[in-house]
N, CA and C atoms of all chains as a GROMACS GRO file, in nm:
protein
  588
    1MET      N    1  19.221   6.769   3.630
    1MET     CA    2  19.365   6.788   3.610
    1MET      C    3  19.410   6.729   3.478
    2THR      N    4  19.502   6.797   3.410
    2THR     CA    5  19.557   6.742   3.287
    2THR      C    6  19.665   6.639   3.323
    3TYR      N    7  19.703   6.558   3.222
    3TYR     CA    8  19.812   6.463   3.244
    3TYR      C    9  19.938   6.537   3.286
    4SER      N   10  19.967   6.649   3.220
    4SER     CA   11  20.089   6.724   3.253
    4SER      C   12  20.092   6.762   3.401
    5GLU      N   13  19.979   6.810   3.451
    5GLU     CA   14  19.974   6.848   3.592
    5GLU      C   15  19.993   6.727   3.683
    6LYS      N   16  19.928   6.617   3.646
    6LYS     CA   17  19.941   6.495   3.728
    6LYS      C   18  20.085   6.444   3.726
    7ILE      N   19  20.146   6.446   3.606
    7ILE     CA   20  20.284   6.398   3.594
    7ILE      C   21  20.378   6.484   3.679
    8LYS      N   22  20.359   6.616   3.670
    8LYS     CA   23  20.445   6.706   3.750
    8LYS      C   24  20.426   6.680   3.898
    9ASP      N   25  20.303   6.653   3.940
    9ASP     CA   26  20.277   6.622   4.080
    9ASP      C   27  20.351   6.495   4.123
   10VAL      N   28  20.342   6.391   4.042
   10VAL     CA   29  20.408   6.264   4.076
   10VAL      C   30  20.559   6.285   4.085
   11ILE      N   31  20.616   6.356   3.986
   11ILE     CA   32  20.760   6.380   3.985
   11ILE      C   33  20.800   6.461   4.110
   12GLY      N   34  20.721   6.561   4.140
   12GLY     CA   35  20.757   6.650   4.250
   12GLY      C   36  20.736   6.591   4.388
   13GLU      N   37  20.639   6.501   4.399
   13GLU     CA   38  20.601   6.453   4.532
   13GLU      C   39  20.655   6.315   4.566
   14SER      N   40  20.708   6.243   4.467
   14SER     CA   41  20.756   6.107   4.492
   14SER      C   42  20.904   6.110   4.528
   15GLU      N   43  20.943   6.022   4.620
   15GLU     CA   44  21.086   6.008   4.648
   15GLU      C   45  21.156   5.953   4.525
   16VAL      N   46  21.100   5.844   4.473
   16VAL     CA   47  21.152   5.787   4.348
   16VAL      C   48  21.033   5.758   4.258
   17ALA      N   49  21.027   5.826   4.143
   17ALA     CA   50  20.919   5.804   4.048
   17ALA      C   51  20.973   5.725   3.929
   18LEU      N   52  20.901   5.619   3.893
   18LEU     CA   53  20.938   5.537   3.777
   18LEU      C   54  20.822   5.538   3.678
   19PHE      N   55  20.842   5.603   3.565
   19PHE     CA   56  20.742   5.599   3.457
   19PHE      C   57  20.780   5.482   3.367
   20MET      N   58  20.687   5.388   3.354
   20MET     CA   59  20.719   5.261   3.290
   20MET      C   60  20.607   5.212   3.200
   21LYS      N   61  20.639   5.109   3.120
   21LYS     CA   62  20.536   5.042   3.041
   21LYS      C   63  20.487   4.923   3.123
   22GLY      N   64  20.362   4.931   3.167
   22GLY     CA   65  20.307   4.830   3.255
   22GLY      C   66  20.318   4.873   3.400
   23THR      N   67  20.301   4.776   3.488
   23THR     CA   68  20.310   4.802   3.632
   23THR      C   69  20.414   4.708   3.690
   24PRO      N   70  20.461   4.733   3.813
   24PRO     CA   71  20.557   4.640   3.874
   24PRO      C   72  20.504   4.497   3.880
   25GLU      N   73  20.372   4.481   3.889
   25GLU     CA   74  20.313   4.347   3.894
   25GLU      C   75  20.306   4.284   3.755
   26PHE      N   76  20.299   4.368   3.652
   26PHE     CA   77  20.287   4.316   3.516
   26PHE      C   78  20.363   4.409   3.421
   27VAL      N   79  20.494   4.388   3.416
   27VAL     CA   80  20.581   4.474   3.335
   27VAL      C   81  20.566   4.439   3.188
   28MET      N   82  20.551   4.544   3.105
   28MET     CA   83  20.521   4.520   2.963
   28MET      C   84  20.641   4.547   2.871
   29CYS      N   85  20.759   4.572   2.928
   29CYS     CA   86  20.873   4.608   2.845
   29CYS      C   87  21.002   4.571   2.916
   30GLY      N   88  21.096   4.516   2.840
   30GLY     CA   89  21.222   4.472   2.898
   30GLY      C   90  21.301   4.584   2.964
   31ASN      N   91  21.298   4.703   2.905
   31ASN     CA   92  21.374   4.813   2.963
   31ASN      C   93  21.310   4.864   3.092
   32SER      N   94  21.179   4.867   3.096
   32SER     CA   95  21.112   4.904   3.221
   32SER      C   96  21.146   4.803   3.329
   33ASP      N   97  21.154   4.676   3.291
   33ASP     CA   98  21.188   4.571   3.385
   33ASP      C   99  21.331   4.589   3.437
   34ARG      N  100  21.423   4.625   3.347
   34ARG     CA  101  21.563   4.647   3.390
   34ARG      C  102  21.571   4.760   3.491
   35ALA      N  103  21.498   4.869   3.464
   35ALA     CA  104  21.503   4.983   3.557
   35ALA      C  105  21.442   4.946   3.692
   36LEU      N  106  21.328   4.878   3.687
   36LEU     CA  107  21.260   4.838   3.811
   36LEU      C  108  21.349   4.747   3.895
   37ARG      N  109  21.411   4.649   3.830
   37ARG     CA  110  21.497   4.556   3.904
   37ARG      C  111  21.616   4.628   3.967
   38ALA      N  112  21.676   4.721   3.895
   38ALA     CA  113  21.790   4.795   3.949
   38ALA      C  114  21.747   4.878   4.070
   39LEU      N  115  21.630   4.941   4.059
   39LEU     CA  116  21.578   5.021   4.170
   39LEU      C  117  21.549   4.932   4.291
   40ARG      N  118  21.494   4.814   4.266
   40ARG     CA  119  21.465   4.722   4.376
   40ARG      C  120  21.593   4.675   4.444
   41ARG      N  121  21.696   4.646   4.362
   41ARG     CA  122  21.824   4.602   4.420
   41ARG      C  123  21.880   4.710   4.512
   42ALA      N  124  21.857   4.835   4.476
   42ALA     CA  125  21.908   4.946   4.556
   42ALA      C  126  21.813   4.978   4.673
   43GLY      N  127  21.700   4.907   4.681
   43GLY     CA  128  21.606   4.929   4.790
   43GLY      C  129  21.527   5.057   4.778
   44ALA      N  130  21.510   5.107   4.657
   44ALA     CA  131  21.445   5.237   4.637
   44ALA      C  132  21.295   5.229   4.664
   45PRO      N  133  21.240   5.331   4.733
   45PRO     CA  134  21.096   5.340   4.753
   45PRO      C  135  21.028   5.391   4.626
   46VAL      N  136  20.985   5.298   4.541
   46VAL     CA  137  20.941   5.332   4.406
   46VAL      C  138  20.792   5.366   4.399
   47THR      N  139  20.763   5.478   4.336
   47THR     CA  140  20.626   5.508   4.294
   47THR      C  141  20.621   5.489   4.143
   48ALA      N  142  20.547   5.386   4.100
   48ALA     CA  143  20.545   5.350   3.958
   48ALA      C  144  20.421   5.408   3.891
   49VAL      N  145  20.442   5.454   3.767
   49VAL     CA  146  20.332   5.506   3.686
   49VAL      C  147  20.333   5.435   3.551
   50ASP      N  148  20.222   5.373   3.515
   50ASP     CA  149  20.210   5.307   3.385
   50ASP      C  150  20.175   5.412   3.280
   51ILE      N  151  20.257   5.421   3.174
   51ILE     CA  152  20.231   5.523   3.071
   51ILE      C  153  20.147   5.467   2.956
   52LEU      N  154  20.118   5.338   2.960
   52LEU     CA  155  20.050   5.276   2.846
   52LEU      C  156  19.901   5.306   2.830
   53PRO      N  157  19.827   5.334   2.938
   53PRO     CA  158  19.682   5.350   2.921
   53PRO      C  159  19.642   5.458   2.820
   54ASP      N  160  19.725   5.559   2.800
   54ASP     CA  161  19.690   5.666   2.706
   54ASP      C  162  19.820   5.720   2.644
   55PRO      N  163  19.834   5.718   2.510
   55PRO     CA  164  19.957   5.767   2.446
   55PRO      C  165  19.991   5.911   2.485
   56GLN      N  166  19.890   5.986   2.523
   56GLN     CA  167  19.912   6.125   2.562
   56GLN      C  168  20.002   6.135   2.686
   57ILE      N  169  19.996   6.035   2.773
   57ILE     CA  170  20.079   6.038   2.894
   57ILE      C  171  20.226   6.043   2.857
   58ARG      N  172  20.264   5.955   2.765
   58ARG     CA  173  20.404   5.951   2.724
   58ARG      C  174  20.446   6.081   2.656
   59GLN      N  175  20.359   6.133   2.570
   59GLN     CA  176  20.391   6.259   2.502
   59GLN      C  177  20.413   6.372   2.601
   60ASP      N  178  20.322   6.382   2.698
   60ASP     CA  179  20.333   6.490   2.796
   60ASP      C  180  20.456   6.471   2.885
   61LEU      N  181  20.483   6.346   2.922
   61LEU     CA  182  20.600   6.318   3.006
   61LEU      C  183  20.728   6.360   2.934
   62SER      N  184  20.742   6.321   2.807
   62SER     CA  185  20.864   6.354   2.734
   62SER      C  186  20.877   6.505   2.710
   63ALA      N  187  20.763   6.572   2.696
   63ALA     CA  188  20.767   6.718   2.682
   63ALA      C  189  20.818   6.783   2.810
   64ILE      N  190  20.780   6.726   2.924
   64ILE     CA  191  20.824   6.781   3.053
   64ILE      C  192  20.971   6.750   3.079
   65SER      N  193  21.011   6.627   3.053
   65SER     CA  194  21.146   6.583   3.091
   65SER      C  195  21.249   6.610   2.982
   66GLY      N  196  21.204   6.623   2.856
   66GLY     CA  197  21.300   6.634   2.747
   66GLY      C  198  21.373   6.503   2.723
   67TRP      N  199  21.314   6.395   2.768
   67TRP     CA  200  21.375   6.261   2.753
   67TRP      C  201  21.284   6.178   2.665
   68PRO      N  202  21.336   6.123   2.552
   68PRO     CA  203  21.246   6.066   2.452
   68PRO      C  204  21.199   5.924   2.478
   69THR      N  205  21.265   5.852   2.569
   69THR     CA  206  21.234   5.710   2.581
   69THR      C  207  21.176   5.676   2.718
   70ILE      N  208  21.119   5.555   2.727
   70ILE     CA  209  21.064   5.499   2.849
   70ILE      C  210  21.147   5.376   2.884
   71PRO      N  211  21.182   5.352   3.007
   71PRO     CA  212  21.137   5.418   3.130
   71PRO      C  213  21.211   5.547   3.160
   72GLN      N  214  21.157   5.622   3.256
   72GLN     CA  215  21.223   5.740   3.309
   72GLN      C  216  21.216   5.735   3.462
   73VAL      N  217  21.331   5.760   3.524
   73VAL     CA  218  21.340   5.755   3.670
   73VAL      C  219  21.375   5.893   3.724
   74PHE      N  220  21.298   5.937   3.822
   74PHE     CA  221  21.324   6.065   3.889
   74PHE      C  222  21.345   6.039   4.038
   75VAL      N  223  21.444   6.107   4.095
   75VAL     CA  224  21.464   6.102   4.240
   75VAL      C  225  21.446   6.244   4.292
   76LYS      N  226  21.351   6.260   4.382
   76LYS     CA  227  21.322   6.392   4.440
   76LYS      C  228  21.306   6.500   4.331
   77GLY      N  229  21.232   6.463   4.227
   77GLY     CA  230  21.200   6.562   4.125
   77GLY      C  231  21.303   6.578   4.014
   78GLU      N  232  21.416   6.510   4.028
   78GLU     CA  233  21.521   6.528   3.927
   78GLU      C  234  21.538   6.402   3.843
   79LEU      N  235  21.546   6.420   3.711
   79LEU     CA  236  21.564   6.306   3.621
   79LEU      C  237  21.699   6.240   3.644
   80VAL      N  238  21.696   6.111   3.676
   80VAL     CA  239  21.819   6.035   3.694
   80VAL      C  240  21.858   5.966   3.564
   81GLY      N  241  21.756   5.924   3.486
   81GLY     CA  242  21.785   5.866   3.356
   81GLY      C  243  21.690   5.754   3.321
   82GLY      N  244  21.727   5.679   3.218
   82GLY     CA  245  21.650   5.563   3.174
   82GLY      C  246  21.713   5.435   3.224
   83ALA      N  247  21.678   5.323   3.162
   83ALA     CA  248  21.722   5.192   3.210
   83ALA      C  249  21.875   5.178   3.209
   84ASP      N  250  21.939   5.225   3.103
   84ASP     CA  251  22.085   5.208   3.094
   84ASP      C  252  22.156   5.282   3.207
   85ILE      N  253  22.114   5.405   3.232
   85ILE     CA  254  22.181   5.485   3.335
   85ILE      C  255  22.154   5.427   3.474
   86VAL      N  256  22.028   5.391   3.499
   86VAL     CA  257  21.994   5.340   3.632
   86VAL      C  258  22.068   5.209   3.659
   87GLU      N  259  22.078   5.124   3.558
   87GLU     CA  260  22.154   4.999   3.576
   87GLU      C  261  22.301   5.028   3.602
   88GLU      N  262  22.355   5.124   3.524
   88GLU     CA  263  22.497   5.157   3.540
   88GLU      C  264  22.524   5.216   3.678
   89LEU      N  265  22.436   5.305   3.724
   89LEU     CA  266  22.454   5.368   3.855
   89LEU      C  267  22.438   5.266   3.967
   90GLU      N  268  22.346   5.170   3.948
   90GLU     CA  269  22.325   5.068   4.051
   90GLU      C  270  22.448   4.978   4.061
   91ALA      N  271  22.501   4.940   3.945
   91ALA     CA  272  22.616   4.850   3.943
   91ALA      C  273  22.738   4.912   4.010
   92SER      N  274  22.753   5.043   3.996
   92SER     CA  275  22.871   5.110   4.052
   92SER      C  276  22.850   5.152   4.197
   93GLY      N  277  22.727   5.135   4.249
   93GLY     CA  278  22.698   5.177   4.386
   93GLY      C  279  22.656   5.322   4.396
   94GLU      N  280  22.660   5.393   4.284
   94GLU     CA  281  22.627   5.535   4.288
   94GLU      C  282  22.478   5.561   4.309
   95LEU      N  283  22.395   5.469   4.262
   95LEU     CA  284  22.251   5.486   4.283
   95LEU      C  285  22.218   5.487   4.432
   96GLU      N  286  22.275   5.393   4.506
   96GLU     CA  287  22.250   5.389   4.651
   96GLU      C  288  22.302   5.516   4.718
   97ARG      N  289  22.419   5.563   4.673
   97ARG     CA  290  22.473   5.688   4.730
   97ARG      C  291  22.378   5.804   4.704
   98THR      N  292  22.329   5.812   4.581
   98THR     CA  293  22.236   5.920   4.545
   98THR      C  294  22.110   5.912   4.631
   99LEU      N  295  22.057   5.791   4.648
   99LEU     CA  296  21.935   5.773   4.728
   99LEU      C  297  21.960   5.812   4.873
  100ARG      N  298  22.074   5.772   4.928
  100ARG     CA  299  22.108   5.810   5.066
  100ARG      C  300  22.120   5.961   5.079
  101ASP      N  301  22.189   6.023   4.982
  101ASP     CA  302  22.210   6.168   4.988
  101ASP      C  303  22.078   6.244   4.982
  102ARG      N  304  21.988   6.200   4.896
  102ARG     CA  305  21.867   6.279   4.872
  102ARG      C  306  21.750   6.236   4.960
  103LEU      N  307  21.748   6.110   5.004
  103LEU     CA  308  21.633   6.062   5.080
  103LEU      C  309  21.667   6.036   5.226
  104GLY      N  310  21.794   6.035   5.258
  104GLY     CA  311  21.834   6.007   5.396
  104GLY      C  312  21.885   5.865   5.410
  105GLU      N  313  21.963   5.842   5.516
  105GLU     CA  314  22.030   5.713   5.538
  105GLU      C  315  21.932   5.596   5.544
  106GLU      N  316  21.813   5.621   5.595
  106GLU     CA  317  21.719   5.512   5.621
  106GLU      C  318  21.622   5.491   5.506
  107TYR      N  319  21.657   5.539   5.390
  107TYR     CA  320  21.560   5.538   5.279
  107TYR      C  321  21.505   5.399   5.246
  108ALA      N  322  21.588   5.296   5.266
  108ALA     CA  323  21.548   5.162   5.223
  108ALA      C  324  21.467   5.088   5.329
  109ALA      N  325  21.457   5.147   5.448
  109ALA     CA  326  21.396   5.074   5.560
  109ALA      C  327  21.252   5.034   5.531
  110ALA      N  328  21.178   5.123   5.468
  110ALA     CA  329  21.035   5.097   5.449
  110ALA      C  330  21.008   4.996   5.337
  111ARG      N  331  21.096   4.992   5.238
  111ARG     CA  332  21.080   4.897   5.128
  111ARG      C  333  20.943   4.909   5.063
  112ARG      N  334  20.893   5.031   5.053
  112ARG     CA  335  20.759   5.042   4.997
  112ARG      C  336  20.766   5.061   4.845
  113GLU      N  337  20.661   5.016   4.783
  113GLU     CA  338  20.649   5.027   4.638
  113GLU      C  339  20.502   5.050   4.609
  114GLN      N  340  20.471   5.153   4.536
  114GLN     CA  341  20.331   5.178   4.506
  114GLN      C  342  20.314   5.212   4.359
  115THR      N  343  20.192   5.192   4.312
  115THR     CA  344  20.160   5.221   4.173
  115THR      C  345  20.050   5.325   4.168
  116ILE      N  346  20.071   5.426   4.084
  116ILE     CA  347  19.973   5.533   4.070
  116ILE      C  348  19.916   5.530   3.928
  117SER      N  349  19.785   5.543   3.917
  117SER     CA  350  19.722   5.550   3.786
  117SER      C  351  19.690   5.695   3.752
  118LEU      N  352  19.721   5.736   3.628
  118LEU     CA  353  19.694   5.874   3.587
  118LEU      C  354  19.561   5.887   3.515
  119THR      N  355  19.497   5.773   3.488
  119THR     CA  356  19.372   5.779   3.411
  119THR      C  357  19.251   5.770   3.502
  120MET      N  358  21.653   4.965   0.920
  120MET     CA  359  21.766   5.055   0.899
  120MET      C  360  21.897   4.984   0.935
  121THR      N  361  22.000   5.007   0.852
  121THR     CA  362  22.131   4.953   0.886
  121THR      C  363  22.196   5.044   0.989
  122THR      N  364  22.309   5.000   1.042
  122THR     CA  365  22.376   5.080   1.144
  122THR      C  366  22.447   5.202   1.084
  123GLN      N  367  22.473   5.199   0.953
  123GLN     CA  368  22.556   5.303   0.892
  123GLN      C  369  22.498   5.444   0.905
  124PRO      N  370  22.370   5.467   0.875
  124PRO     CA  371  22.316   5.603   0.890
  124PRO      C  372  22.324   5.653   1.034
  125LEU      N  373  22.306   5.563   1.130
  125LEU     CA  374  22.314   5.603   1.271
  125LEU      C  375  22.457   5.639   1.307
  126ARG      N  376  22.548   5.558   1.257
  126ARG     CA  377  22.690   5.586   1.282
  126ARG      C  378  22.728   5.723   1.225
  127ALA      N  379  22.676   5.754   1.105
  127ALA     CA  380  22.707   5.882   1.041
  127ALA      C  381  22.653   5.999   1.125
  128LEU      N  382  22.533   5.983   1.178
  128LEU     CA  383  22.475   6.088   1.262
  128LEU      C  384  22.560   6.109   1.387
  129LEU      N  385  22.604   5.999   1.447
  129LEU     CA  386  22.684   6.009   1.569
  129LEU      C  387  22.822   6.067   1.540
  130GLU      N  388  22.880   6.030   1.426
  130GLU     CA  389  23.012   6.085   1.390
  130GLU      C  390  23.002   6.235   1.368
  131GLY      N  391  22.887   6.280   1.316
  131GLY     CA  392  22.868   6.423   1.299
  131GLY      C  393  22.854   6.496   1.432
  132ALA      N  394  22.791   6.430   1.528
  132ALA     CA  395  22.768   6.493   1.659
  132ALA      C  396  22.889   6.481   1.751
  133PHE      N  397  22.968   6.376   1.730
  133PHE     CA  398  23.086   6.353   1.815
  133PHE      C  399  23.210   6.337   1.727
  134PRO      N  400  23.253   6.446   1.663
  134PRO     CA  401  23.370   6.436   1.574
  134PRO      C  402  23.498   6.400   1.650
  135ASP      N  403  23.495   6.420   1.782
  135ASP     CA  404  23.615   6.392   1.862
  135ASP      C  405  23.613   6.251   1.922
  136ALA      N  406  23.513   6.170   1.890
  136ALA     CA  407  23.498   6.040   1.956
  136ALA      C  408  23.622   5.953   1.940
  137THR      N  409  23.662   5.893   2.052
  137THR     CA  410  23.774   5.798   2.049
  137THR      C  411  23.720   5.655   2.036
  138GLU      N  412  23.591   5.639   2.066
  138GLU     CA  413  23.524   5.510   2.048
  138GLU      C  414  23.382   5.539   2.004
  139LEU      N  415  23.339   5.475   1.896
  139LEU     CA  416  23.204   5.498   1.848
  139LEU      C  417  23.155   5.369   1.780
  140ASP      N  418  23.051   5.313   1.836
  140ASP     CA  419  23.005   5.184   1.783
  140ASP      C  420  22.853   5.179   1.781
  141VAL      N  421  22.798   5.122   1.678
  141VAL     CA  422  22.654   5.100   1.668
  141VAL      C  423  22.631   4.953   1.635
  142VAL      N  424  22.554   4.886   1.718
  142VAL     CA  425  22.526   4.744   1.697
  142VAL      C  426  22.376   4.724   1.683
  143ASP      N  427  22.339   4.646   1.582
  143ASP     CA  428  22.200   4.604   1.566
  143ASP      C  429  22.181   4.482   1.655
  144ARG      N  430  22.112   4.502   1.769
  144ARG     CA  431  22.109   4.399   1.873
  144ARG      C  432  22.033   4.273   1.832
  145THR      N  433  21.933   4.290   1.748
  145THR     CA  434  21.848   4.175   1.715
  145THR      C  435  21.857   4.135   1.569
  146GLY      N  436  21.925   4.218   1.488
  146GLY     CA  437  21.931   4.191   1.345
  146GLY      C  438  21.808   4.239   1.270
  147GLY      N  439  21.715   4.300   1.344
  147GLY     CA  440  21.590   4.344   1.283
  147GLY      C  441  21.592   4.488   1.234
  148GLY      N  442  21.704   4.558   1.259
  148GLY     CA  443  21.717   4.694   1.211
  148GLY      C  444  21.639   4.797   1.289
  149ASP      N  445  21.599   4.765   1.413
  149ASP     CA  446  21.528   4.867   1.493
  149ASP      C  447  21.563   4.864   1.642
  150HIS      N  448  21.645   4.767   1.685
  150HIS     CA  449  21.693   4.764   1.824
  150HIS      C  450  21.844   4.784   1.821
  151PHE      N  451  21.888   4.900   1.870
  151PHE     CA  452  22.030   4.932   1.856
  151PHE      C  453  22.098   4.956   1.990
  152GLN      N  454  22.228   4.924   1.990
  152GLN     CA  455  22.314   4.957   2.103
  152GLN      C  456  22.419   5.054   2.052
  153VAL      N  457  22.434   5.165   2.123
  153VAL     CA  458  22.526   5.268   2.082
  153VAL      C  459  22.632   5.287   2.190
  154VAL      N  460  22.758   5.293   2.150
  154VAL     CA  461  22.866   5.321   2.243
  154VAL      C  462  22.941   5.445   2.195
  155VAL      N  463  22.954   5.544   2.282
  155VAL     CA  464  23.028   5.665   2.246
  155VAL      C  465  23.123   5.702   2.360
  156THR      N  466  23.249   5.713   2.329
  156THR     CA  467  23.347   5.767   2.422
  156THR      C  468  23.410   5.889   2.356
  157ALA      N  469  23.405   6.003   2.424
  157ALA     CA  470  23.455   6.126   2.361
  157ALA      C  471  23.500   6.226   2.467
  158PRO      N  472  23.606   6.300   2.438
  158PRO     CA  473  23.650   6.406   2.529
  158PRO      C  474  23.541   6.510   2.555
  159SER      N  475  23.455   6.535   2.455
  159SER     CA  476  23.351   6.637   2.472
  159SER      C  477  23.245   6.596   2.574
  160LEU      N  478  23.249   6.470   2.620
  160LEU     CA  479  23.153   6.426   2.720
  160LEU      C  480  23.208   6.438   2.862
  161VAL      N  481  23.337   6.472   2.872
  161VAL     CA  482  23.398   6.484   3.005
  161VAL      C  483  23.327   6.592   3.086
  162GLY      N  484  23.300   6.560   3.211
  162GLY     CA  485  23.240   6.658   3.301
  162GLY      C  486  23.088   6.664   3.294
  163LEU      N  487  23.029   6.589   3.201
  163LEU     CA  488  22.883   6.587   3.192
  163LEU      C  489  22.827   6.468   3.271
  164SER      N  490  22.709   6.486   3.330
  164SER     CA  491  22.643   6.374   3.397
  164SER      C  492  22.598   6.274   3.292
  165LEU      N  493  22.567   6.153   3.337
  165LEU     CA  494  22.520   6.051   3.242
  165LEU      C  495  22.393   6.098   3.172
  166VAL      N  496  22.305   6.167   3.245
  166VAL     CA  497  22.183   6.220   3.182
  166VAL      C  498  22.219   6.315   3.068
  167GLU      N  499  22.314   6.404   3.094
  167GLU     CA  500  22.355   6.499   2.989
  167GLU      C  501  22.425   6.427   2.874
  168GLN      N  502  22.505   6.327   2.906
  168GLN     CA  503  22.573   6.251   2.800
  168GLN      C  504  22.472   6.180   2.710
  169HIS      N  505  22.374   6.115   2.774
  169HIS     CA  506  22.273   6.043   2.694
  169HIS      C  507  22.187   6.141   2.614
  170ARG      N  508  22.162   6.260   2.672
  170ARG     CA  509  22.087   6.361   2.597
  170ARG      C  510  22.157   6.396   2.466
  171ARG      N  511  22.290   6.406   2.471
  171ARG     CA  512  22.366   6.437   2.348
  171ARG      C  513  22.343   6.330   2.242
  172VAL      N  514  22.338   6.204   2.286
  172VAL     CA  515  22.314   6.094   2.191
  172VAL      C  516  22.172   6.103   2.137
  173TYR      N  517  22.075   6.127   2.225
  173TYR     CA  518  21.936   6.140   2.181
  173TYR      C  519  21.921   6.254   2.080
  174GLU      N  520  21.990   6.366   2.107
  174GLU     CA  521  21.984   6.480   2.014
  174GLU      C  522  22.039   6.441   1.878
  175ALA      N  523  22.152   6.368   1.878
  175ALA     CA  524  22.213   6.327   1.751
  175ALA      C  525  22.121   6.235   1.672
  176LEU      N  526  22.044   6.154   1.744
  176LEU     CA  527  21.958   6.054   1.679
  176LEU      C  528  21.811   6.093   1.685
  177ALA      N  529  21.785   6.223   1.699
  177ALA     CA  530  21.647   6.271   1.717
  177ALA      C  531  21.556   6.228   1.602
  178ALA      N  532  21.605   6.238   1.478
  178ALA     CA  533  21.519   6.207   1.364
  178ALA      C  534  21.477   6.059   1.360
  179PRO      N  535  21.574   5.966   1.364
  179PRO     CA  536  21.532   5.824   1.363
  179PRO      C  537  21.456   5.782   1.488
  180LEU      N  538  21.475   5.853   1.599
  180LEU     CA  539  21.394   5.824   1.719
  180LEU      C  540  21.251   5.872   1.698
  181ALA      N  541  21.237   5.991   1.640
  181ALA     CA  542  21.104   6.051   1.627
  181ALA      C  543  21.019   5.977   1.524
  182ASP      N  544  21.082   5.929   1.415
  182ASP     CA  545  21.001   5.866   1.310
  182ASP      C  546  20.982   5.716   1.333
  183GLY      N  547  21.033   5.667   1.447
  183GLY     CA  548  21.009   5.527   1.483
  183GLY      C  549  21.106   5.428   1.421
  184THR      N  550  21.204   5.480   1.345
  184THR     CA  551  21.305   5.390   1.288
  184THR      C  552  21.378   5.314   1.398
  185ILE      N  553  21.410   5.387   1.505
  185ILE     CA  554  21.471   5.323   1.621
  185ILE      C  555  21.358   5.288   1.718
  186HIS      N  556  21.336   5.158   1.734
  186HIS     CA  557  21.232   5.116   1.827
  186HIS      C  558  21.286   5.109   1.969
  187GLU      N  559  21.411   5.065   1.980
  187GLU     CA  560  21.473   5.058   2.113
  187GLU      C  561  21.619   5.094   2.102
  188LEU      N  562  21.666   5.173   2.199
  188LEU     CA  563  21.804   5.222   2.193
  188LEU      C  564  21.871   5.201   2.329
  189ARG      N  565  21.981   5.129   2.328
  189ARG     CA  566  22.062   5.119   2.450
  189ARG      C  567  22.186   5.206   2.430
  190ILE      N  568  22.221   5.278   2.535
  190ILE     CA  569  22.329   5.376   2.523
  190ILE      C  570  22.434   5.351   2.630
  191LYS      N  571  22.559   5.356   2.587
  191LYS     CA  572  22.671   5.350   2.681
  191LYS      C  573  22.766   5.464   2.644
  192THR      N  574  22.781   5.559   2.734
  192THR     CA  575  22.867   5.673   2.704
  192THR      C  576  22.975   5.687   2.810
  193LYS      N  577  23.084   5.748   2.769
  193LYS     CA  578  23.193   5.774   2.861
  193LYS      C  579  23.263   5.902   2.816
  194GLY      N  580  23.300   5.982   2.913
  194GLY     CA  581  23.377   6.100   2.880
  194GLY      C  582  23.524   6.073   2.908
  195SER      N  583  23.601   6.053   2.802
  195SER     CA  584  23.743   6.033   2.824
  195SER      C  585  23.818   6.056   2.694
  196VAL      N  586  23.948   6.064   2.705
  196VAL     CA  587  24.028   6.090   2.586
  196VAL      C  588  24.071   5.960   2.521
   0.00000   0.00000   0.00000
C-alpha cells in the first residue's frame, strides 16, 4: 500500500484521526501538543499518526487534505482543522458538540487512544 | 522575514478586513500569528476561513519562510 492509501484508510476508518509530529507518548511539536491536549480535554477517541518517519507522509497528507500544516484533525473522515481551530472549538464547547453529533452521545466513555504507524 | 510582506499579502486577499494583524511571535522572523476579521469570512467554517489565509500566504508557506503560523479568523463587519 502507498502512503496515500494508508492515509485515506486512517482518515476514513478512524473516529478521530490526529496526524501529528511525534506520538502522544513523545510529542515532537508544540502545535501537535496543543491539538492533542484539546482533543483529550474533549474526551475524543484519538487515533494518532506520526508523520515524521518519512517526509513523504506529510506531502501525501497535505495533497489529500489541501491543508499545508501539521497537525491535522479529522472527525469521521472530515477535516476539522489544525491546532488553532481545535483549541478554539474545544474552548467554546463546539468540539464536544461535534463529537457527540458525529460519534454518538457516549463517544467519550471508552477514553481510548491509539497510535498507528504508516511505515 | 518581517511582518510587512505578510501583511501586504493578507491585505491583498482581504481588502475588506476590519481587523488585520501580523505578529512575529518569537522575533526570529519565522513564527507568526495572524489575525483577520472580515465580512468576506461570514458564513464560512473555520476550516474554510483558515484555508483563505493559507491561500494568501501560500508562497511564504511553501518556501519555508513561515516555519510556524498561528491563525485567528472571524467573519464579521
